[in-house]
C-alpha positions in Angstrom: 75.2 -9.3 39.3 73.8 -9.3 42.8 72.6 -6.2 44.5 71.6 -6.4 48.2 69.9 -3.6 50.0 69.7 -3.5 53.8 66.4 -1.8 54.5 64.9 -0.2 57.7 61.3 -1.2 56.9 61.5 -4.7 55.3 57.7 -5.0 54.7 57.5 -1.6 53.0 60.5 -2.4 50.8 59.1 -5.8 49.9 55.8 -4.3 49.0 57.5 -1.7 46.8 59.9 -4.0 44.9 57.8 -7.2 44.7 54.2 -6.1 44.8 54.2 -2.6 43.3 57.2 -2.8 40.9 56.3 -6.5 40.0 59.7 -8.1 40.6 59.2 -11.9 40.8 60.2 -13.4 44.2 62.9 -16.1 43.6 63.6 -17.2 47.1 62.9 -16.4 50.8 65.7 -17.3 53.1 64.2 -15.6 56.2 64.7 -17.2 59.6 64.8 -16.3 63.2 68.2 -14.7 62.4 66.7 -12.2 60.1 64.7 -11.6 56.9 65.9 -11.9 53.3 64.2 -12.4 50.0 65.7 -12.6 46.5 63.9 -10.8 43.6 64.3 -11.2 39.9 65.7 -7.9 38.6 66.2 -9.0 34.9 69.9 -9.7 34.5 70.5 -9.2 38.2 69.1 -10.4 41.5 68.0 -7.8 44.0 68.1 -9.0 47.6 66.3 -7.2 50.5 67.7 -7.9 53.9 66.7 -6.6 57.3 69.4 -5.4 59.7 69.7 -8.7 61.5 70.2 -10.7 58.3 72.8 -8.1 57.1 74.8 -8.8 60.2 74.6 -12.6 59.6 75.7 -12.2 56.0 78.6 -10.0 57.0 79.7 -12.6 59.6 79.6 -15.3 56.9 81.3 -13.3 54.2 83.8 -11.1 56.2 83.8 -12.4 59.8 82.5 -9.0 61.2 80.0 -6.3 60.3 81.5 -4.3 57.4 78.8 -3.5 54.9 76.6 -0.5 54.6 73.1 -0.4 53.2 74.1 -1.5 49.7 76.0 -4.6 48.7 77.2 -5.2 45.2 78.6 -8.5 44.0 79.7 -9.8 40.6 80.6 -13.3 39.6 84.2 -13.5 38.3 86.3 -16.4 37.0 89.0 -16.1 39.7 88.0 -14.3 42.9 91.5 -14.3 44.4 93.1 -12.8 41.3 90.4 -10.2 41.1 90.7 -9.3 44.7 94.5 -8.8 44.3 93.8 -6.7 41.1 91.3 -4.5 42.9 93.5 -4.1 45.9 96.3 -3.0 43.6 93.9 -0.4 42.1 93.1 1.0 45.6 90.3 -1.1 47.0 90.4 -1.9 50.7 90.0 -5.6 51.4 87.6 -6.4 54.2 87.8 -10.2 53.9 89.7 -13.0 52.1 88.5 -13.8 48.6 86.8 -17.2 48.3 84.2 -19.2 46.5 80.7 -17.9 45.7 78.8 -18.0 49.1 75.5 -18.6 47.3 76.7 -21.3 44.9 
């Protein structure tokens, strides 16, 4: 499971989750395009993104800005079949299903 929070104050959120709560930092993919770190949340990964990076991720994953402040991702065996199943259950597709963008 992957949770990603887009945060207004990146430094404050990082200090809270990594430093105060003690989540181990797994990666830092920050660049001039924006800031993002991945933190170990037990059986999940918690990512903190600033607004710039959230826009970059949306562009990669959906081709336009679509996400709010919380992203939720699950690994599934067949993303296209799952996307069809969820759409049939009432979900609104925002992009085509495809391979895992983080490998």
